[in-house]
C-alpha positions in Angstrom: 118.5 99.3 98.5 117.1 99.5 94.9 119.3 101.2 92.3 117.6 103.2 89.6 118.5 104.6 86.2 116.8 107.6 84.5 116.6 107.8 80.7 115.8 111.2 79.4 114.8 110.1 75.9 111.3 111.5 75.1 108.4 109.2 75.6 107.0 109.7 72.2 110.3 108.5 70.6 110.3 105.4 72.7 106.6 104.4 72.3 105.6 102.6 75.5 108.8 100.6 75.9 109.3 101.9 79.5 108.7 101.0 83.0 108.1 103.5 85.8 108.8 102.2 89.2 109.4 104.3 92.2 110.2 103.8 95.9 110.2 106.4 98.5 113.7 107.4 99.7 115.1 104.7 102.0 112.2 102.3 101.5 112.8 98.6 101.1 111.3 96.8 98.1 110.2 93.9 100.2 106.5 93.4 99.8 104.7 93.3 103.2 100.9 92.9 103.3 100.6 95.0 106.5 97.1 93.7 107.4 95.9 92.7 110.8 96.1 89.1 110.0 99.8 89.2 109.2 101.6 87.3 106.4 102.6 83.7 106.1 106.2 82.7 105.7 105.4 81.6 102.2 104.0 85.0 101.4 107.1 86.7 102.7 109.4 84.5 100.7 107.3 85.1 97.5 107.4 88.9 98.2 111.2 89.0 98.7 111.7 86.9 95.5 109.5 89.2 93.4 111.3 92.3 94.8 114.7 90.8 93.9 113.4 90.1 90.4 112.2 93.7 90.1 115.5 95.1 91.3 117.6 92.9 89.0 117.3 95.1 85.9 117.4 98.6 87.2 120.2 100.9 88.4 120.2 103.9 90.7 119.5 107.6 90.1 119.0 110.4 92.5 115.4 111.4 91.9 113.8 108.0 92.7 112.3 107.3 89.2 112.8 104.1 87.3 113.1 103.6 83.6 114.5 100.3 82.3 116.3 100.1 79.0 114.3 97.1 78.0 112.5 97.5 74.6 113.7 101.0 74.1 113.1 102.6 70.7 115.6 104.9 69.1 114.8 108.7 68.9 112.5 109.3 65.9 111.5 105.7 65.6 107.7 105.4 64.9 105.5 103.3 67.1 104.0 100.1 65.8 100.8 100.4 63.8 97.6 98.7 64.5 95.4 98.4 67.7 97.1 98.9 71.0 96.5 97.0 74.2 95.0 99.0 77.1 95.9 98.8 80.7 93.4 100.9 82.8 94.4 101.4 86.4 92.0 103.0 88.9 92.9 103.8 92.5 89.9 104.0 94.8 89.2 107.3 96.5 92.2 109.1 95.0 91.7 112.8 95.0 93.0 115.0 92.2 95.1 117.1 94.5 97.0 114.1 95.7 99.0 114.6 92.5 98.5 118.1 91.2 97.1 121.4 92.5 93.4 122.1 92.5 93.1 125.9 92.1 94.9 127.4 95.0 94.8 124.2 97.1 98.2 122.7 97.9 99.1 119.4 96.4 98.8 116.3 98.6 97.7 118.3 101.7 100.9 120.3 101.5 103.2 117.3 101.0 105.4 116.5 98.0 103.6 114.0 95.7 106.9 112.5 94.6 107.4 111.2 98.2 104.0 109.5 98.5 103.3 108.6 94.8 106.8 108.6 93.1 105.7 106.2 90.4 102.6 108.2 89.5 104.6 111.4 89.7 107.2 110.1 87.3 104.5 108.7 85.0 102.8 112.1 84.9 106.0 113.7 83.6 105.8 111.5 80.6 102.1 111.4 80.1 99.2 113.4 78.8 97.8 114.7 82.1 94.3 116.1 82.6 94.5 118.4 85.7 90.7 119.0 85.6 89.3 115.5 85.3 86.0 114.6 86.7 84.6 111.2 87.7 81.1 110.4 86.6 79.9 110.2 90.2 81.1 110.3 93.8 81.2 106.6 94.7 82.3 103.3 93.1 79.0 101.7 92.0 77.8 104.7 90.1 81.2 105.9 88.8 82.4 102.5 87.5 79.0 101.7 86.2 79.0 104.9 84.2 82.6 104.3 83.0 81.7 100.8 81.7 78.3 101.9 80.3 79.6 104.9 78.4 76.7 106.9 79.8 75.7 108.7 83.0 74.8 106.3 85.8 71.2 107.6 86.0 70.7 106.5 82.4 71.6 102.8 83.1 69.2 100.1 84.1 69.8 99.2 87.7 68.1 98.2 90.9 68.3 101.5 92.9 70.3 100.3 95.9 73.5 102.0 97.1 75.6 98.8 96.4 73.5 98.6 93.2 73.3 95.9 90.6 73.2 96.8 86.9 70.9 94.9 84.7 71.9 92.7 81.7 70.0 95.1 79.4 72.9 97.5 79.9 75.6 97.1 77.3 79.0 97.6 78.9 82.4 98.4 77.5 83.7 94.8 77.9 80.8 93.5 75.8 81.6 95.9 73.0 85.3 95.0 73.1 84.7 91.3 73.3 82.4 91.3 70.3 85.2 93.0 68.4 87.8 90.3 69.3 89.5 92.0 72.2 90.5 89.9 75.2 88.9 91.5 78.2 90.1 91.2 81.9 89.0 92.7 85.2 91.0 92.4 88.5 89.4 93.6 91.7 89.9 93.7 95.4 86.4 94.4 97.0 83.5 92.1 97.7 81.1 94.3 95.7 82.8 93.2 92.4 82.2 89.5 92.9 80.1 87.9 90.2 76.4 88.2 90.6 76.6 91.2 92.9 77.2 94.3 90.8 76.5 93.2 87.2 79.7 95.0 86.2 81.3 91.7 85.0 79.2 91.6 81.9 81.3 90.9 78.8 84.6 90.2 80.5 86.3 87.0 79.4 88.3 87.0 82.7 86.8 88.6 85.9 88.9 87.9 89.0 88.4 88.9 92.6 91.1 88.5 95.3 89.8 85.4 97.3 89.0 85.5 101.0 88.0 89.2 101.2 86.1 90.4 104.3 82.6 91.6 103.6 81.9 95.0 105.2 79.2 97.4 103.8 80.6 100.4 105.6 84.3 100.4 105.1 87.3 98.4 103.7 89.3 96.6 106.3 91.7 94.9 103.8 95.2 95.7 102.5 95.3 94.3 99.0 97.6 96.1 96.6 100.2 93.4 96.8 97.7 90.6 96.1 96.0 92.6 93.3 99.3 93.2 91.6 100.1 89.5 91.7 96.7 88.8 90.2 97.3 91.2 87.4 100.6 89.5 86.5 98.9 86.2 86.5 96.2 87.4 84.1 98.8 89.1 81.8 100.8 85.8 81.7 97.9 83.9 80.1 98.2 82.8 76.4 95.3 85.1 75.2 97.4 88.2 76.0 100.0 87.1 73.5 97.4 86.2 70.9 95.3 89.3 70.4 94.7 92.9 71.7 93.7 93.0 75.3 92.0 95.3 77.8 92.7 95.0 81.5 91.0 97.1 84.2 92.6 96.7 87.6 91.1 98.6 90.5 93.4 99.2 93.5 91.5 99.6 96.8 94.0 100.6 99.5 93.5 104.4 99.7 89.9 103.6 100.6 89.1 103.9 104.2 90.0 102.4 106.6 93.3 104.0 106.1 95.8 101.4 107.3 99.3 102.3 108.5 102.4 101.1 106.5 105.6 101.0 108.4 107.9 101.9 105.6 105.8 104.8 104.2 107.4 108.3 104.4 106.5 110.4 107.4 104.5 113.5 106.4 105.8 116.9 107.3 102.4 118.6 107.2 99.6 116.1 107.0 98.3 114.6 110.2 95.8 112.0 111.3 93.6 110.5 108.7 95.3 112.5 105.9 98.7 111.2 106.8 97.4 107.6 106.9 95.7 108.2 103.5 99.0 109.3 102.0 100.7 106.2 103.4 98.0 104.0 101.7 98.7 105.9 98.4 102.4 105.2 98.9 101.8 101.5 99.3 99.6 101.4 96.2 102.1 103.3 94.2 104.8 100.8 95.2 102.8 97.9 93.7 101.8 99.8 90.6 105.5 100.3 90.1 106.0 96.5 90.2 103.2 95.9 87.8 104.6 98.4 85.3 108.0 96.9 85.7 106.5 93.5 84.9 104.8 94.9 81.9 107.9 96.4 80.4 109.6 93.1 80.3 106.9 91.6 78.0 107.2 91.5 74.2 103.9 93.4 73.8 104.9 96.3 76.1 105.6 98.8 73.3 102.1 98.2 72.0 100.4 99.0 75.3 98.7 102.2 76.4 98.4 102.9 80.1 95.6 105.0 81.6 95.6 105.9 85.3 92.7 107.5 87.2 90.3 107.0 90.1 86.7 106.2 90.5 86.1 109.2 92.8 87.8 111.4 95.3 87.7 111.6 99.1 86.6 114.1 101.8 88.4 114.9 105.0 85.9 117.2 106.6 85.3 119.5 103.8 81.6 120.5 103.7 81.2 118.6 107.0 81.7 115.3 105.1 84.2 112.4 105.4 85.0 109.6 103.0 82.9 109.8 99.8 79.5 109.4 98.2 76.2 111.2 98.9 77.3 114.6 97.4 79.1 116.1 94.4 81.6 118.5 95.9 84.9 118.9 94.0 86.9 116.9 96.5 84.6 114.0 95.8 84.5 114.0 92.0 87.8 115.6 90.9 90.3 112.8 90.1 93.8 112.4 88.5 93.7 111.2 84.9 96.8 110.5 82.8 97.5 108.7 79.6 100.7 107.1 78.4 100.1 106.2 74.8 102.7 105.2 72.2 103.5 108.2 70.1 101.7 110.7 72.3 103.9 113.6 73.4 103.8 114.4 77.1 101.7 117.5 78.0 99.4 119.0 80.5 95.8 119.7 79.6 94.1 122.1 82.0 90.5 122.1 80.7 87.6 120.1 82.2 87.2 116.6 80.9 85.1 113.7 82.1 85.2 109.9 82.3 82.2 110.0 80.0 84.9 110.0 77.3 86.7 106.9 78.7 84.8 104.2 76.9 85.0 105.7 73.4 88.7 106.5 73.9 89.5 103.0 75.0 87.6 101.6 72.0 89.5 103.9 69.7 92.9 102.9 71.1 92.0 99.2 70.7 90.9 99.8 67.1 87.2 99.2 67.8 84.9 101.4 65.6 83.0 104.1 67.4 79.4 103.4 68.4 76.8 106.2 68.4 74.9 105.2 71.6 77.9 106.3 73.8 77.5 109.8 75.4 81.2 110.7 75.2 83.8 111.1 72.4 87.2 109.6 71.9 90.1 111.7 73.2 92.7 110.0 71.0 93.3 112.9 68.6 93.6 115.2 71.6 96.1 112.8 73.2 98.1 112.8 70.0 98.4 116.6 70.1 95.3 118.0 68.4 94.0 121.3 69.7 92.1 121.3 73.0 88.7 123.0 73.3 86.6 123.7 76.3 83.6 121.4 76.8 80.8 121.3 79.4 81.2 118.4 82.0 78.4 116.8 83.9 78.6 114.7 87.0 75.7 112.5 88.0 74.5 111.0 91.3 71.1 109.3 91.0 68.9 108.8 94.0 69.5 105.4 95.7 68.5 103.7 98.9 71.0 105.8 100.7 71.2 109.2 99.0 69.0 111.8 97.3 69.5 113.0 93.7 72.4 115.3 92.9 73.7 116.5 89.5 76.5 118.9 88.6 77.4 120.9 85.5 80.9 122.4 85.1 81.6 125.0 82.4 84.9 126.7 82.5 85.4 127.9 86.1 81.6 127.8 87.0 80.2 124.8 88.8 76.5 124.5 89.1 75.2 121.8 91.5 71.5 120.8 91.7 70.1 119.0 94.6 66.8 117.1 94.7 64.5 115.1 92.4 63.4 118.2 90.5 66.6 120.2 90.7 65.0 122.1 93.5 68.1 123.6 95.1 71.0 125.1 93.2 74.6 125.9 94.4 76.7 127.9 91.9 80.4 128.4 92.5 83.3 130.3 90.9 86.0 127.6 91.1 88.8 130.0 90.2 88.1 132.3 93.1 86.7 129.6 95.4 88.2 126.2 94.6 87.0 124.7 97.9 83.4 125.7 97.2 83.0 127.5 100.5 80.8 130.4 99.3 78.2 129.9 96.6 77.4 132.9 94.4 74.8 135.2 95.9 71.3 135.1 94.5 71.8 138.6 93.2 74.9 137.7 91.2 74.0 137.6 87.5 76.4 134.7 86.9 74.3 132.5 89.2 71.1 133.1 87.2 72.9 132.6 83.9 74.5 129.3 85.1 71.2 128.0 86.3 69.5 128.9 83.1 72.1 127.0 81.1 71.8 124.0 83.4 68.0 123.9 82.8 68.4 124.3 79.0 70.7 121.3 78.8 69.2 119.1 81.5 66.8 117.6 78.9 69.6 115.8 77.2 69.7 113.0 79.8 67.6 109.9 79.4 67.2 108.9 83.0 66.0 105.4 83.8 64.0 104.7 86.9 65.5 101.9 89.0 63.4 98.7 88.9 63.5 98.2 92.7 63.0 101.2 94.9 62.9 101.5 98.6 64.4 104.9 99.3 65.6 105.5 102.8 67.9 108.6 102.5 70.5 109.2 105.1 69.5 111.7 107.8 71.2 115.1 107.1 
């Protein structure tokens, strides 16, 4: 059994000298891959050894959160000046309401998030949390491409296929960072991210994929959080990390379907079927994120490191007659968790709409890289450090591909306007406060609908859409 200690010193006073690990009540820390191929004895030995190492410097506390006393700053002590390192963790298919309420919707399908994501729940209590965060699109290729490009995916040069390839003419975040002297790393666990497939590796000094992955265009049959965490540790042990500021994007895949069972995951009290398995996958991912954060805290550069946690998109479990993700822009597909743990930033909750369009300029700002005017978003650093928060319009973009038609969404306050079709031919307008599940669009006679559509049309011209250079549309049958 792992023993834990909780330190109540405020995060801002301690900079980032912390580790947040969490294990569901009664769960063992032993790492078990839980895939159909099983695990070798060597893997089991390595997992047990790493678990013992993680457990060696923490003590117990009743609420299941971990905070080590390594590299702790005294209350009132200022954080170190200069550029930070940035660890960006994304969890594939993680819905916003896995961690916090979405309107009147229950958190985590009626379950306690602290049971299925105790590390992330503990992290959220010490972070700047955006409860109304939007991904740039509803599936990985488009959302990650937009995050890296700092623009909406329809504005980036690409080939037009569902598992699309971005062209070298697109200037990605890693290219901007590398040219400014930042050491850039990517760690991934899906075949789409292999070099020469997506184009997303542009600019990364280190771009690593877990070896031996099964290629499957329709689902993800792997369990990989344990292997991805080990890969991250290996990258963060390299000499370049100690020599200069660094950026690491690690993309955890396990909540992606197929939802694999994990023997030690908590048993849900409400969720059943696929939703229960999904929460078990989240628990498994959370466990290995805990180990990664534990490793990071033991490093001399920990107190100069910012941690960002989010997802590339959400997941549907029958809402709007849809399962999994992609193809549409409903809230369950594009609302994602988003939290920042930044040295010197006081913990708080921000309940206004924000978008991943601001991710690239924010990361650049944290790393000390000057802003660049061709990015569509703005840095959130001042907001993270306590500046006043103002409402802004958020856009979500799903260009037409070989597998889906064009969708675009505009969110202003509680009003969501979704346009479907090449020429924005069909509109759906929702009051998210009264109807967070988007069950009933506003009636045609409702003046709010006409006003929302007019604002959409007035602002639609800001986008500089790029036609894909290969195009064989075969949209899915509806």
